[in-house]
C-alpha positions in Angstrom: 36.4 -8.6 13.6 32.7 -8.2 12.9 30.3 -11.0 13.3 29.4 -12.6 9.9 25.7 -12.5 10.7 25.9 -8.8 11.5 27.8 -8.2 8.3 25.3 -10.2 6.2 22.4 -8.2 7.7 24.1 -4.9 7.0 24.8 -6.0 3.4 21.2 -7.0 3.0 20.0 -3.6 4.3 22.4 -1.8 2.0 21.0 -3.7 -0.9 17.4 -2.8 0.1 18.3 0.9 0.5 20.0 0.8 -2.9 16.7 -0.2 -4.4 15.0 2.9 -2.9 17.8 5.4 -3.0 15.7 7.9 -4.8 13.4 8.0 -1.8 16.1 9.1 0.6 16.6 12.6 1.8 19.9 14.3 1.1 21.2 13.6 4.6 20.1 10.0 4.4 21.7 9.6 0.9 25.0 11.0 2.3 25.0 8.5 5.1 24.0 5.7 2.8 26.9 6.4 0.5 29.2 6.7 3.5 28.2 3.3 4.9 28.2 1.7 1.4 31.9 2.8 1.1 32.7 1.8 4.6 31.4 -1.8 4.0 33.2 -2.1 0.7 36.4 -2.7 2.7 36.8 -6.0 4.7 36.7 -5.8 8.4 34.6 -2.6 8.6 31.8 -2.2 10.9 30.3 -0.4 13.8 27.7 -1.4 16.4 25.1 1.2 15.2 25.4 1.0 11.4 22.6 -1.6 11.2 20.4 0.6 13.3 21.0 3.6 11.0 20.1 1.6 7.9 17.0 0.3 9.6 15.9 3.8 10.5 16.5 5.0 7.0 14.3 2.2 5.6 11.6 3.0 8.2 11.7 6.7 7.2 11.2 5.8 3.6 8.1 3.9 4.5 6.8 6.7 6.7 7.3 9.3 4.0 5.6 7.0 1.4 2.7 6.5 3.8 2.2 10.2 4.3 2.9 11.1 0.6 5.9 13.2 1.5 8.6 14.0 -1.1 12.1 13.5 0.2 13.5 16.1 -2.2 11.5 18.7 -0.3 13.7 18.1 2.7 16.5 20.6 3.2 20.0 19.2 3.5 22.2 19.6 6.5 22.6 23.2 7.5 25.1 24.3 10.2 24.5 27.8 11.5 27.6 29.1 13.0 27.5 32.3 15.1 29.1 35.3 13.4 31.7 37.2 15.3 31.9 41.0 15.1 35.3 41.8 13.6 35.4 45.0 15.8 35.7 42.8 18.9 38.8 41.1 17.6 40.7 44.4 17.0 
């Protein structure tokens, strides 16, 4: 069972991020929605969720300070090595 103080802090951070959601990068927005869904159910929680939310808020402030557009950031890309089909035959 999560600590109530920790749950309250995560809820507060989720509310703060909801207010600046348009300033999140695609990856951050994906994580934000995932955590928002996770904390919609009672008893959810993980030791590092609060840290993730704090880092996202910090990133928003850093990008704002440098005048960076979060939409210029490319979403998650996973490059998998291609196998030569001839090797499998």
